[in-house]
Structure formats: structure tokens, C-alpha cells
MILUM-540652 format. One line per 4 residues: for each residue x, y, z of C-alpha. Coordinates in Angstrom, 1 decimal, always signed. Layout:
N
X Y Z; ...
This chain:
97
+164.7 -227.4 +212.6; +162.4 -228.4 +215.4; +160.9 -231.8 +216.1; +157.2 -232.6 +216.5
+155.3 -235.6 +217.6; +151.6 -236.3 +217.2; +150.0 -238.2 +220.1; +146.5 -239.6 +219.6
+144.2 -240.9 +222.3; +142.2 -243.6 +220.4; +139.2 -245.7 +221.1; +137.6 -247.2 +218.0
+137.5 -244.0 +215.9; +138.1 -243.8 +212.2; +141.6 -242.4 +211.7; +141.4 -241.7 +207.9
+141.7 -238.0 +208.8; +145.4 -238.6 +209.4; +145.9 -238.5 +205.6; +145.4 -234.7 +205.8
+148.9 -234.5 +207.4; +150.8 -236.8 +205.1; +153.1 -233.9 +204.1; +153.9 -232.9 +207.6
+157.2 -234.3 +209.0; +156.2 -235.7 +212.3; +159.1 -237.3 +214.1; +156.6 -239.9 +215.5
+152.9 -240.5 +215.5; +152.0 -242.3 +218.6; +148.5 -243.8 +219.0; +147.4 -244.8 +222.5
+144.6 -247.3 +222.2; +142.3 -248.1 +225.1; +140.2 -250.7 +223.3; +140.9 -254.1 +221.9
+140.6 -252.9 +218.3; +143.9 -252.2 +216.6; +143.9 -248.8 +214.9; +144.0 -248.6 +211.1
+145.7 -245.4 +210.0; +147.0 -244.2 +206.6; +150.4 -243.1 +208.1; +153.0 -245.1 +209.9
+152.6 -245.0 +213.7; +153.6 -246.5 +217.0; +150.9 -248.2 +218.9; +150.8 -248.3 +222.7
+148.1 -250.0 +224.8; +146.5 -248.4 +227.9; +143.8 -249.7 +230.2; +140.4 -248.1 +229.4
+140.1 -245.8 +232.4; +140.5 -242.0 +232.5; +139.9 -239.8 +229.5; +142.2 -238.3 +226.9
+143.8 -236.1 +229.6; +145.0 -239.2 +231.4; +146.5 -240.5 +228.2; +148.3 -237.2 +227.6
+149.7 -237.1 +231.1; +150.8 -240.7 +230.8; +152.6 -239.9 +227.6; +154.4 -237.0 +229.1
+155.5 -238.9 +232.2; +156.6 -242.1 +230.3; +158.3 -240.2 +227.5; +159.8 -237.3 +229.5
+163.4 -238.0 +228.5; +162.5 -238.3 +224.8; +160.0 -235.5 +224.3; +160.4 -233.5 +221.0
+160.4 -229.7 +220.8; +156.7 -229.8 +220.2; +154.0 -232.4 +221.0; +150.6 -232.1 +219.6
+147.9 -234.0 +221.5; +144.5 -234.9 +220.0; +141.7 -237.4 +220.2; +140.9 -240.1 +217.7
+137.8 -238.1 +216.9; +139.8 -235.3 +215.3; +137.8 -235.7 +212.1; +134.9 -233.7 +213.7
+134.7 -230.4 +211.9; +135.5 -228.1 +214.9; +138.4 -230.4 +216.1; +139.9 -230.7 +212.6
+139.9 -226.9 +212.1; +141.8 -226.5 +215.4; +144.2 -229.3 +214.6; +145.0 -227.9 +211.2
+145.6 -224.5 +212.7; +148.0 -225.9 +215.3; +149.9 -228.2 +212.9; +150.4 -225.3 +210.5
+151.9 -223.1 +213.2
């Protein structure tokens, strides 16, 4: 069985869309927040704070570098705005693979 983490680059978005993945067995859901607002999510998660500079790509690179020795088999990166129709369609496709 492979392991999979979900890494979210968050800045004040609504994270209710995470409920769509309640049956998927993520090893960890990690939310990197760049604001001063704590995320509210329907699934358990690990929160990590980052300074608000760079974009989501900077967040993803930071995660890879800082977690290099503890990376799972698969890491799925997404933004907090994954509820947008085109993003959700892609995310569901990726998670189901």
C-alpha cells in the first residue's frame, strides 16, 4: 500500500471542499497558511505558518525541502481555492488515480 499526503497552500479560502475526500486515506493533510486566519477544515490536519510572500509554488518547494526525509510515496499539492470547478475536477481526477 502506498502513502499519500495532501499539501494545501492556504490564504483565507473556504476549505469545506475537503469533505469530498473524507473517505480517502491521506497519511497527512498539511495546510500551509500565509495569513493570520486559522483554517477551518472538516478533516484533521496539520497547520504550518509561512510568511506571506511567494505564491503557492514557493509553498510547495518549501514543503519538499523541509519534509524531504519524511515524504510519502505520493504528495498531492493544491491551493485552498480547490473548490473552483476546474480545480476540483482536476483534484478529484488526481486523488482517484
